[in-house]
A tleap script that builds the chain and sets N, CA, C and O, in Angstrom:
source leaprc.protein.ff14SB
mol = sequence {
  NGLU LYS SER LYS GLU PHE LYS GLU ALA SER
  LYS LYS ALA LYS ASN MET MET GLU ASP PRO
  GLN ALA ALA ALA ARG MET GLN ALA GLN ALA
  GLU HIE MET VAL GLN ARG GLY ASN ASP GLN
  MET LYS LYS GLY ALA MET ASN SER MET ALA
  ASP ALA MET GLU ALA MET ASN ASP PRO ALA
  VAL MET GLY GLU ALA MET LYS MET MET GLN
  ASN PRO ASP PHE ALA ARG GLN MET GLN GLN
  MET GLN ASN ASP PRO ALA PHE GLY ASN TYR
  MET ALA ALA MET GLN GLU MET MET MET ASP
  PRO ASN ALA LYS ALA LYS MET GLU GLN MET
  THR ASN ALA MET LYS THR GLN CLEU
}
set mol.1.N position { 73.147 86.544 111.233 }
set mol.1.CA position { 71.981 86.857 112.043 }
set mol.1.C position { 71.981 88.352 112.351 }
set mol.1.O position { 73.034 88.961 112.537 }
set mol.2.N position { 70.804 88.922 112.400 }
set mol.2.CA position { 70.673 90.359 112.619 }
set mol.2.C position { 70.769 90.691 114.105 }
set mol.2.O position { 70.325 89.931 114.967 }
set mol.3.N position { 71.361 91.846 114.372 }
set mol.3.CA position { 71.554 92.244 115.760 }
set mol.3.C position { 70.233 92.714 116.379 }
set mol.3.O position { 69.258 92.999 115.683 }
set mol.4.N position { 70.241 92.783 117.687 }
set mol.4.CA position { 69.069 93.232 118.435 }
set mol.4.C position { 68.735 94.681 118.060 }
set mol.4.O position { 67.565 95.033 117.914 }
set mol.5.N position { 69.773 95.523 117.905 }
set mol.5.CA position { 69.557 96.929 117.541 }
set mol.5.C position { 68.909 97.053 116.164 }
set mol.5.O position { 68.019 97.877 115.956 }
set mol.6.N position { 69.373 96.219 115.224 }
set mol.6.CA position { 68.806 96.256 113.878 }
set mol.6.C position { 67.335 95.870 113.909 }
set mol.6.O position { 66.497 96.518 113.281 }
set mol.7.N position { 67.033 94.813 114.644 }
set mol.7.CA position { 65.643 94.350 114.743 }
set mol.7.C position { 64.750 95.424 115.364 }
set mol.7.O position { 63.630 95.647 114.904 }
set mol.8.N position { 65.243 96.084 116.405 }
set mol.8.CA position { 64.466 97.141 117.057 }
set mol.8.C position { 64.268 98.326 116.119 }
set mol.8.O position { 63.179 98.896 116.054 }
set mol.9.N position { 65.315 98.697 115.395 }
set mol.9.CA position { 65.207 99.811 114.452 }
set mol.9.C position { 64.243 99.465 113.318 }
set mol.9.O position { 63.477 100.321 112.873 }
set mol.10.N position { 64.276 98.228 112.852 }
set mol.10.CA position { 63.364 97.788 111.794 }
set mol.10.C position { 61.922 97.858 112.266 }
set mol.10.O position { 61.040 98.318 111.541 }
set mol.11.N position { 61.693 97.399 113.481 }
set mol.11.CA position { 60.334 97.417 114.039 }
set mol.11.C position { 59.848 98.854 114.194 }
set mol.11.O position { 58.701 99.170 113.876 }
set mol.12.N position { 60.724 99.710 114.681 }
set mol.12.CA position { 60.359 101.120 114.869 }
set mol.12.C position { 60.048 101.773 113.515 }
set mol.12.O position { 59.076 102.519 113.398 }
set mol.13.N position { 60.860 101.497 112.507 }
set mol.13.CA position { 60.625 102.060 111.174 }
set mol.13.C position { 59.308 101.541 110.603 }
set mol.13.O position { 58.556 102.299 109.990 }
set mol.14.N position { 59.026 100.263 110.800 }
set mol.14.CA position { 57.769 99.687 110.304 }
set mol.14.C position { 56.583 100.364 110.970 }
set mol.14.O position { 55.604 100.703 110.304 }
set mol.15.N position { 56.662 100.563 112.276 }
set mol.15.CA position { 55.585 101.225 113.003 }
set mol.15.C position { 55.394 102.665 112.524 }
set mol.15.O position { 54.267 103.143 112.392 }
set mol.16.N position { 56.507 103.342 112.268 }
set mol.16.CA position { 56.414 104.730 111.793 }
set mol.16.C position { 55.772 104.785 110.414 }
set mol.16.O position { 54.973 105.680 110.136 }
set mol.17.N position { 56.115 103.832 109.548 }
set mol.17.CA position { 55.564 103.823 108.192 }
set mol.17.C position { 54.069 103.505 108.195 }
set mol.17.O position { 53.349 103.891 107.274 }
set mol.18.N position { 53.610 102.813 109.212 }
set mol.18.CA position { 52.187 102.499 109.315 }
set mol.18.C position { 51.383 103.703 109.790 }
set mol.18.O position { 50.173 103.758 109.570 }
set mol.19.N position { 52.028 104.663 110.435 }
set mol.19.CA position { 51.371 105.891 110.896 }
set mol.19.C position { 51.438 106.912 109.756 }
set mol.19.O position { 52.533 107.354 109.408 }
set mol.20.N position { 50.306 107.298 109.165 }
set mol.20.CA position { 50.328 108.213 108.014 }
set mol.20.C position { 51.028 109.547 108.302 }
set mol.20.O position { 51.727 110.076 107.438 }
set mol.21.N position { 50.847 110.084 109.493 }
set mol.21.CA position { 51.502 111.355 109.829 }
set mol.21.C position { 53.015 111.192 109.886 }
set mol.21.O position { 53.756 112.005 109.334 }
set mol.22.N position { 53.463 110.148 110.551 }
set mol.22.CA position { 54.909 109.906 110.668 }
set mol.22.C position { 55.502 109.612 109.295 }
set mol.22.O position { 56.597 110.078 108.982 }
set mol.23.N position { 54.797 108.851 108.482 }
set mol.23.CA position { 55.291 108.524 107.138 }
set mol.23.C position { 55.400 109.795 106.289 }
set mol.23.O position { 56.383 109.987 105.574 }
set mol.24.N position { 54.392 110.650 106.373 }
set mol.24.CA position { 54.420 111.905 105.607 }
set mol.24.C position { 55.565 112.798 106.073 }
set mol.24.O position { 56.242 113.427 105.259 }
set mol.25.N position { 55.777 112.849 107.382 }
set mol.25.CA position { 56.863 113.667 107.921 }
set mol.25.C position { 58.221 113.122 107.456 }
set mol.25.O position { 59.102 113.896 107.084 }
set mol.26.N position { 58.391 111.804 107.476 }
set mol.26.CA position { 59.644 111.199 107.020 }
set mol.26.C position { 59.863 111.470 105.528 }
set mol.26.O position { 60.980 111.758 105.099 }
set mol.27.N position { 58.788 111.375 104.748 }
set mol.27.CA position { 58.913 111.628 103.312 }
set mol.27.C position { 59.295 113.080 103.064 }
set mol.27.O position { 60.155 113.359 102.228 }
set mol.28.N position { 58.667 114.008 103.779 }
set mol.28.CA position { 58.986 115.421 103.613 }
set mol.28.C position { 60.442 115.700 103.997 }
set mol.28.O position { 61.130 116.471 103.327 }
set mol.29.N position { 60.900 115.075 105.068 }
set mol.29.CA position { 62.292 115.254 105.488 }
set mol.29.C position { 63.245 114.702 104.433 }
set mol.29.O position { 64.261 115.323 104.122 }
set mol.30.N position { 62.919 113.547 103.889 }
set mol.30.CA position { 63.778 112.941 102.869 }
set mol.30.C position { 63.814 113.816 101.615 }
set mol.30.O position { 64.878 114.033 101.035 }
set mol.31.N position { 62.651 114.315 101.200 }
set mol.31.CA position { 62.609 115.181 100.020 }
set mol.31.C position { 63.410 116.458 100.238 }
set mol.31.O position { 64.099 116.932 99.335 }
set mol.32.N position { 63.314 117.007 101.437 }
set mol.32.CA position { 64.070 118.224 101.763 }
set mol.32.C position { 65.571 117.948 101.710 }
set mol.32.O position { 66.340 118.757 101.191 }
set mol.33.N position { 65.984 116.796 102.254 }
set mol.33.CA position { 67.405 116.449 102.247 }
set mol.33.C position { 67.904 116.258 100.812 }
set mol.33.O position { 69.011 116.684 100.481 }
set mol.34.N position { 67.107 115.630 99.971 }
set mol.34.CA position { 67.496 115.438 98.570 }
set mol.34.C position { 67.621 116.791 97.874 }
set mol.34.O position { 68.577 117.027 97.136 }
set mol.35.N position { 66.652 117.680 98.111 }
set mol.35.CA position { 66.691 119.005 97.482 }
set mol.35.C position { 67.922 119.787 97.931 }
set mol.35.O position { 68.585 120.428 97.115 }
set mol.36.N position { 68.224 119.734 99.212 }
set mol.36.CA position { 69.419 120.431 99.714 }
set mol.36.C position { 70.679 119.849 99.099 }
set mol.36.O position { 71.600 120.585 98.744 }
set mol.37.N position { 70.720 118.537 98.972 }
set mol.37.CA position { 71.872 117.892 98.348 }
set mol.37.C position { 72.023 118.314 96.898 }
set mol.37.O position { 73.129 118.608 96.444 }
set mol.38.N position { 70.911 118.344 96.169 }
set mol.38.CA position { 70.955 118.778 94.770 }
set mol.38.C position { 71.406 120.232 94.665 }
set mol.38.O position { 72.202 120.580 93.793 }
set mol.39.N position { 70.895 121.075 95.555 }
set mol.39.CA position { 71.300 122.489 95.540 }
set mol.39.C position { 72.792 122.641 95.806 }
set mol.39.O position { 73.462 123.452 95.167 }
set mol.40.N position { 73.308 121.862 96.748 }
set mol.40.CA position { 74.740 121.919 97.071 }
set mol.40.C position { 75.583 121.440 95.889 }
set mol.40.O position { 76.630 122.017 95.594 }
set mol.41.N position { 75.121 120.379 95.212 }
set mol.41.CA position { 75.868 119.886 94.055 }
set mol.41.C position { 75.863 120.929 92.936 }
set mol.41.O position { 76.884 121.144 92.282 }
set mol.42.N position { 74.728 121.569 92.719 }
set mol.42.CA position { 74.645 122.580 91.671 }
set mol.42.C position { 75.529 123.771 92.016 }
set mol.42.O position { 76.215 124.318 91.152 }
set mol.43.N position { 75.506 124.169 93.287 }
set mol.43.CA position { 76.352 125.282 93.719 }
set mol.43.C position { 77.831 124.948 93.525 }
set mol.43.O position { 78.607 125.787 93.068 }
set mol.44.N position { 78.212 123.730 93.872 }
set mol.44.CA position { 79.596 123.294 93.680 }
set mol.44.C position { 79.974 123.294 92.209 }
set mol.44.O position { 81.079 123.695 91.844 }
set mol.45.N position { 79.056 122.844 91.367 }
set mol.45.CA position { 79.321 122.830 89.924 }
set mol.45.C position { 79.466 124.251 89.391 }
set mol.45.O position { 80.327 124.522 88.553 }
set mol.46.N position { 78.621 125.153 89.880 }
set mol.46.CA position { 78.708 126.550 89.434 }
set mol.46.C position { 80.044 127.162 89.847 }
set mol.46.O position { 80.668 127.888 89.074 }
set mol.47.N position { 80.474 126.864 91.067 }
set mol.47.CA position { 81.762 127.389 91.530 }
set mol.47.C position { 82.910 126.837 90.698 }
set mol.47.O position { 83.842 127.566 90.358 }
set mol.48.N position { 82.842 125.546 90.369 }
set mol.48.CA position { 83.892 124.930 89.548 }
set mol.48.C position { 83.938 125.564 88.167 }
set mol.48.O position { 85.016 125.841 87.643 }
set mol.49.N position { 82.780 125.794 87.583 }
set mol.49.CA position { 82.726 126.396 86.248 }
set mol.49.C position { 83.234 127.840 86.297 }
set mol.49.O position { 83.953 128.272 85.396 }
set mol.50.N position { 82.871 128.577 87.326 }
set mol.50.CA position { 83.347 129.954 87.463 }
set mol.50.C position { 84.868 129.978 87.603 }
set mol.50.O position { 85.536 130.821 87.005 }
set mol.51.N position { 85.409 129.056 88.391 }
set mol.51.CA position { 86.869 128.967 88.549 }
set mol.51.C position { 87.540 128.634 87.223 }
set mol.51.O position { 88.578 129.202 86.883 }
set mol.52.N position { 86.940 127.707 86.476 }
set mol.52.CA position { 87.510 127.319 85.180 }
set mol.52.C position { 87.487 128.505 84.211 }
set mol.52.O position { 88.454 128.735 83.483 }
set mol.53.N position { 86.398 129.242 84.205 }
set mol.53.CA position { 86.294 130.399 83.314 }
set mol.53.C position { 87.329 131.458 83.696 }
set mol.53.O position { 87.930 132.091 82.828 }
set mol.54.N position { 87.526 131.641 84.979 }
set mol.54.CA position { 88.511 132.615 85.457 }
set mol.54.C position { 89.924 132.176 85.060 }
set mol.54.O position { 90.739 133.001 84.645 }
set mol.55.N position { 90.209 130.894 85.185 }
set mol.55.CA position { 91.534 130.380 84.840 }
set mol.55.C position { 91.832 130.571 83.359 }
set mol.55.O position { 92.986 130.757 82.975 }
set mol.56.N position { 90.799 130.526 82.529 }
set mol.56.CA position { 90.989 130.663 81.082 }
set mol.56.C position { 91.446 132.071 80.685 }
set mol.56.O position { 91.856 132.291 79.545 }
set mol.57.N position { 91.378 133.008 81.608 }
set mol.57.CA position { 91.884 134.360 81.322 }
set mol.57.C position { 93.407 134.385 81.233 }
set mol.57.O position { 93.989 135.307 80.662 }
set mol.58.N position { 94.038 133.374 81.796 }
set mol.58.CA position { 95.494 133.265 81.761 }
set mol.58.C position { 95.891 132.675 80.400 }
set mol.58.O position { 95.477 131.564 80.070 }
set mol.59.N position { 96.690 133.410 79.604 }
set mol.59.CA position { 97.065 132.910 78.270 }
set mol.59.C position { 97.746 131.532 78.302 }
set mol.59.O position { 97.553 130.727 77.390 }
set mol.60.N position { 98.526 131.265 79.327 }
set mol.60.CA position { 99.192 129.963 79.419 }
set mol.60.C position { 98.161 128.845 79.598 }
set mol.60.O position { 98.263 127.789 78.974 }
set mol.61.N position { 97.176 129.091 80.451 }
set mol.61.CA position { 96.123 128.099 80.681 }
set mol.61.C position { 95.308 127.911 79.405 }
set mol.61.O position { 94.965 126.788 79.037 }
set mol.62.N position { 95.001 129.024 78.734 }
set mol.62.CA position { 94.237 128.953 77.487 }
set mol.62.C position { 95.018 128.147 76.445 }
set mol.62.O position { 94.435 127.318 75.747 }
set mol.63.N position { 96.314 128.377 76.335 }
set mol.63.CA position { 97.142 127.642 75.384 }
set mol.63.C position { 97.163 126.153 75.683 }
set mol.63.O position { 97.076 125.322 74.779 }
set mol.64.N position { 97.280 125.830 76.956 }
set mol.64.CA position { 97.288 124.414 77.360 }
set mol.64.C position { 95.930 123.770 77.059 }
set mol.64.O position { 95.862 122.626 76.609 }
set mol.65.N position { 94.866 124.510 77.310 }
set mol.65.CA position { 93.524 123.992 77.019 }
set mol.65.C position { 93.366 123.729 75.530 }
set mol.65.O position { 92.764 122.731 75.134 }
set mol.66.N position { 93.897 124.610 74.713 }
set mol.66.CA position { 93.792 124.437 73.264 }
set mol.66.C position { 94.556 123.180 72.813 }
set mol.66.O position { 94.089 122.433 71.954 }
set mol.67.N position { 95.733 122.965 73.407 }
set mol.67.CA position { 96.498 121.758 73.072 }
set mol.67.C position { 95.701 120.507 73.440 }
set mol.67.O position { 95.642 119.545 72.675 }
set mol.68.N position { 95.094 120.541 74.617 }
set mol.68.CA position { 94.321 119.390 75.068 }
set mol.68.C position { 93.149 119.118 74.138 }
set mol.68.O position { 92.860 117.965 73.819 }
set mol.69.N position { 92.474 120.176 73.704 }
set mol.69.CA position { 91.301 120.005 72.854 }
set mol.69.C position { 91.658 119.440 71.482 }
set mol.69.O position { 90.818 118.823 70.826 }
set mol.70.N position { 92.871 119.642 71.057 }
set mol.70.CA position { 93.295 119.122 69.764 }
set mol.70.C position { 93.758 117.667 69.851 }
set mol.70.O position { 93.991 117.029 68.825 }
set mol.71.N position { 93.889 117.153 71.045 }
set mol.71.CA position { 94.304 115.770 71.263 }
set mol.71.C position { 93.083 114.856 71.115 }
set mol.71.O position { 92.110 115.014 71.853 }
set mol.72.N position { 93.116 113.907 70.177 }
set mol.72.CA position { 91.959 113.016 69.980 }
set mol.72.C position { 91.582 112.202 71.223 }
set mol.72.O position { 90.404 111.927 71.452 }
set mol.73.N position { 92.580 111.819 72.021 }
set mol.73.CA position { 92.276 111.077 73.250 }
set mol.73.C position { 91.474 111.932 74.226 }
set mol.73.O position { 90.536 111.454 74.864 }
set mol.74.N position { 91.853 113.195 74.333 }
set mol.74.CA position { 91.135 114.106 75.217 }
set mol.74.C position { 89.704 114.305 74.709 }
set mol.74.O position { 88.758 114.311 75.496 }
set mol.75.N position { 89.552 114.467 73.404 }
set mol.75.CA position { 88.215 114.630 72.826 }
set mol.75.C position { 87.344 113.410 73.139 }
set mol.75.O position { 86.156 113.550 73.432 }
set mol.76.N position { 87.937 112.221 73.076 }
set mol.76.CA position { 87.217 110.987 73.384 }
set mol.76.C position { 86.806 110.967 74.873 }
set mol.76.O position { 85.692 110.572 75.217 }
set mol.77.N position { 87.729 111.402 75.737 }
set mol.77.CA position { 87.424 111.446 77.175 }
set mol.77.C position { 86.297 112.439 77.460 }
set mol.77.O position { 85.422 112.177 78.285 }
set mol.78.N position { 86.327 113.570 76.776 }
set mol.78.CA position { 85.267 114.574 76.965 }
set mol.78.C position { 83.917 114.010 76.519 }
set mol.78.O position { 82.895 114.247 77.163 }
set mol.79.N position { 83.922 113.274 75.432 }
set mol.79.CA position { 82.683 112.653 74.938 }
set mol.79.C position { 82.143 111.666 75.969 }
set mol.79.O position { 80.937 111.619 76.213 }
set mol.80.N position { 83.022 110.886 76.569 }
set mol.80.CA position { 82.599 109.938 77.595 }
set mol.80.C position { 82.073 110.665 78.824 }
set mol.80.O position { 81.098 110.231 79.437 }
set mol.81.N position { 82.718 111.767 79.183 }
set mol.81.CA position { 82.268 112.554 80.335 }
set mol.81.C position { 80.853 113.079 80.123 }
set mol.81.O position { 80.045 113.098 81.052 }
set mol.82.N position { 80.558 113.504 78.903 }
set mol.82.CA position { 79.238 114.055 78.626 }
set mol.82.C position { 78.143 113.010 78.810 }
set mol.82.O position { 76.986 113.360 79.047 }
set mol.83.N position { 78.493 111.744 78.704 }
set mol.83.CA position { 77.517 110.680 78.905 }
set mol.83.C position { 77.352 110.311 80.375 }
set mol.83.O position { 76.448 109.554 80.730 }
set mol.84.N position { 78.218 110.841 81.224 }
set mol.84.CA position { 78.167 110.562 82.657 }
set mol.84.C position { 77.047 111.401 83.290 }
set mol.84.O position { 77.006 112.616 83.095 }
set mol.85.N position { 76.143 110.767 84.043 }
set mol.85.CA position { 75.048 111.523 84.670 }
set mol.85.C position { 75.530 112.662 85.578 }
set mol.85.O position { 74.843 113.675 85.704 }
set mol.86.N position { 76.682 112.513 86.200 }
set mol.86.CA position { 77.200 113.570 87.078 }
set mol.86.C position { 77.515 114.833 86.285 }
set mol.86.O position { 77.468 115.938 86.824 }
set mol.87.N position { 77.834 114.668 85.012 }
set mol.87.CA position { 78.130 115.819 84.159 }
set mol.87.C position { 76.893 116.700 83.983 }
set mol.87.O position { 77.004 117.891 83.692 }
set mol.88.N position { 75.718 116.102 84.160 }
set mol.88.CA position { 74.473 116.866 84.061 }
set mol.88.C position { 74.422 118.015 85.053 }
set mol.88.O position { 73.836 119.060 84.769 }
set mol.89.N position { 75.040 117.826 86.226 }
set mol.89.CA position { 75.074 118.916 87.214 }
set mol.89.C position { 75.826 120.121 86.665 }
set mol.89.O position { 75.421 121.265 86.872 }
set mol.90.N position { 76.930 119.853 85.958 }
set mol.90.CA position { 77.697 120.950 85.389 }
set mol.90.C position { 76.927 121.628 84.260 }
set mol.90.O position { 76.977 122.848 84.109 }
set mol.91.N position { 76.220 120.834 83.477 }
set mol.91.CA position { 75.425 121.414 82.395 }
set mol.91.C position { 74.304 122.278 82.963 }
set mol.91.O position { 74.037 123.365 82.451 }
set mol.92.N position { 73.652 121.802 84.011 }
set mol.92.CA position { 72.594 122.594 84.651 }
set mol.92.C position { 73.171 123.878 85.233 }
set mol.92.O position { 72.555 124.939 85.139 }
set mol.93.N position { 74.350 123.781 85.830 }
set mol.93.CA position { 74.999 124.966 86.395 }
set mol.93.C position { 75.337 125.965 85.288 }
set mol.93.O position { 75.168 127.172 85.458 }
set mol.94.N position { 75.811 125.454 84.165 }
set mol.94.CA position { 76.153 126.337 83.043 }
set mol.94.C position { 74.911 127.045 82.524 }
set mol.94.O position { 74.957 128.241 82.236 }
set mol.95.N position { 73.811 126.329 82.402 }
set mol.95.CA position { 72.583 126.949 81.918 }
set mol.95.C position { 72.121 128.042 82.870 }
set mol.95.O position { 71.661 129.101 82.444 }
set mol.96.N position { 72.247 127.773 84.160 }
set mol.96.CA position { 71.853 128.780 85.151 }
set mol.96.C position { 72.800 129.982 85.108 }
set mol.96.O position { 72.368 131.128 85.232 }
set mol.97.N position { 74.098 129.706 84.932 }
set mol.97.CA position { 75.072 130.798 84.858 }
set mol.97.C position { 74.826 131.671 83.632 }
set mol.97.O position { 75.045 132.881 83.683 }
set mol.98.N position { 74.379 131.077 82.542 }
set mol.98.CA position { 74.170 131.829 81.312 }
set mol.98.C position { 73.003 132.801 81.421 }
set mol.98.O position { 72.834 133.665 80.562 }
set mol.99.N position { 72.207 132.668 82.459 }
set mol.99.CA position { 71.127 133.625 82.703 }
set mol.99.C position { 71.684 134.933 83.248 }
set mol.99.O position { 71.035 135.975 83.162 }
set mol.100.N position { 72.890 134.874 83.809 }
set mol.100.CA position { 73.563 136.062 84.328 }
set mol.100.C position { 74.309 136.725 83.168 }
set mol.100.O position { 75.200 136.107 82.585 }
set mol.101.N position { 73.965 137.969 82.821 }
set mol.101.CA position { 74.605 138.634 81.681 }
set mol.101.C position { 76.131 138.722 81.794 }
set mol.101.O position { 76.827 138.622 80.785 }
set mol.102.N position { 76.652 138.906 82.998 }
set mol.102.CA position { 78.111 138.989 83.175 }
set mol.102.C position { 78.776 137.647 82.873 }
set mol.102.O position { 79.790 137.593 82.178 }
set mol.103.N position { 78.203 136.572 83.394 }
set mol.103.CA position { 78.763 135.243 83.141 }
set mol.103.C position { 78.651 134.897 81.661 }
set mol.103.O position { 79.556 134.295 81.084 }
set mol.104.N position { 77.546 135.279 81.060 }
set mol.104.CA position { 77.350 134.997 79.632 }
set mol.104.C position { 78.393 135.738 78.800 }
set mol.104.O position { 78.949 135.181 77.854 }
set mol.105.N position { 78.658 136.996 79.156 }
set mol.105.CA position { 79.661 137.783 78.429 }
set mol.105.C position { 81.051 137.159 78.587 }
set mol.105.O position { 81.816 137.100 77.624 }
set mol.106.N position { 81.380 136.694 79.798 }
set mol.106.CA position { 82.679 136.047 80.020 }
set mol.106.C position { 82.803 134.774 79.194 }
set mol.106.O position { 83.852 134.500 78.610 }
set mol.107.N position { 81.721 133.998 79.149 }
set mol.107.CA position { 81.747 132.751 78.383 }
set mol.107.C position { 81.922 133.051 76.891 }
set mol.107.O position { 82.685 132.370 76.205 }
set mol.108.N position { 81.225 134.055 76.398 }
set mol.108.CA position { 81.369 134.422 74.986 }
set mol.108.C position { 82.786 134.905 74.693 }
set mol.108.O position { 83.341 134.592 73.640 }
set mol.109.N position { 83.369 135.660 75.610 }
set mol.109.CA position { 84.732 136.145 75.465 }
set mol.109.C position { 85.709 134.941 75.406 }
set mol.109.O position { 86.617 134.901 74.576 }
set mol.110.N position { 85.494 133.982 76.297 }
set mol.110.CA position { 86.351 132.807 76.332 }
set mol.110.C position { 86.183 131.988 75.051 }
set mol.110.O position { 87.166 131.505 74.489 }
set mol.111.N position { 84.956 131.833 74.595 }
set mol.111.CA position { 84.686 131.087 73.358 }
set mol.111.C position { 85.364 131.761 72.174 }
set mol.111.O position { 85.972 131.089 71.341 }
set mol.112.N position { 85.265 133.073 72.095 }
set mol.112.CA position { 85.891 133.812 71.001 }
set mol.112.C position { 87.417 133.678 71.046 }
set mol.112.O position { 88.072 133.556 70.011 }
set mol.113.N position { 87.964 133.704 72.252 }
set mol.113.CA position { 89.416 133.552 72.400 }
set mol.113.C position { 89.850 132.163 71.926 }
set mol.113.O position { 90.892 132.019 71.286 }
set mol.114.N position { 89.062 131.162 72.237 }
set mol.114.CA position { 89.388 129.803 71.792 }
set mol.114.C position { 89.300 129.703 70.267 }
set mol.114.O position { 90.138 129.059 69.635 }
set mol.115.N position { 88.298 130.332 69.687 }
set mol.115.CA position { 88.134 130.275 68.226 }
set mol.115.C position { 89.318 130.919 67.535 }
set mol.115.O position { 89.760 130.439 66.491 }
set mol.116.N position { 89.844 132.008 68.104 }
set mol.116.CA position { 90.987 132.655 67.457 }
set mol.116.C position { 92.249 131.805 67.572 }
set mol.116.O position { 93.140 131.895 66.728 }
set mol.117.N position { 92.326 130.978 68.619 }
set mol.117.CA position { 93.476 130.094 68.812 }
set mol.117.C position { 93.456 128.922 67.815 }
set mol.117.O position { 94.499 128.389 67.439 }
set mol.118.N position { 92.239 128.539 67.399 }
set mol.118.CA position { 92.127 127.415 66.474 }
set mol.118.C position { 92.498 127.890 65.107 }
set mol.118.O position { 92.477 127.109 64.155 }
savepdb mol mol.pdb
quit
């Protein structure tokens, strides 16, 4: 059975949804919260990618990354990750980072370093 508080909150929400102004205000607030959440996730992804790119400057880290990439199990895991919707945030962050000439140059430098290791 539902509690008295739940019933009161349900009634209040129903009344608010019936009022066009209140419904519009709630929708705008929800959209704003979603946008802020998306922005925070993208910012977090950008920071993670920047940290990863910085770590790749260390030859030991680069060597370990190369070993991992040559492991078929790791390649399979990476393929599965790319199918994960959360990975889209990192891809969006990477695309945005590539608009910055400095980040693009660092990424190209890292890519070239990896190619020479292979």
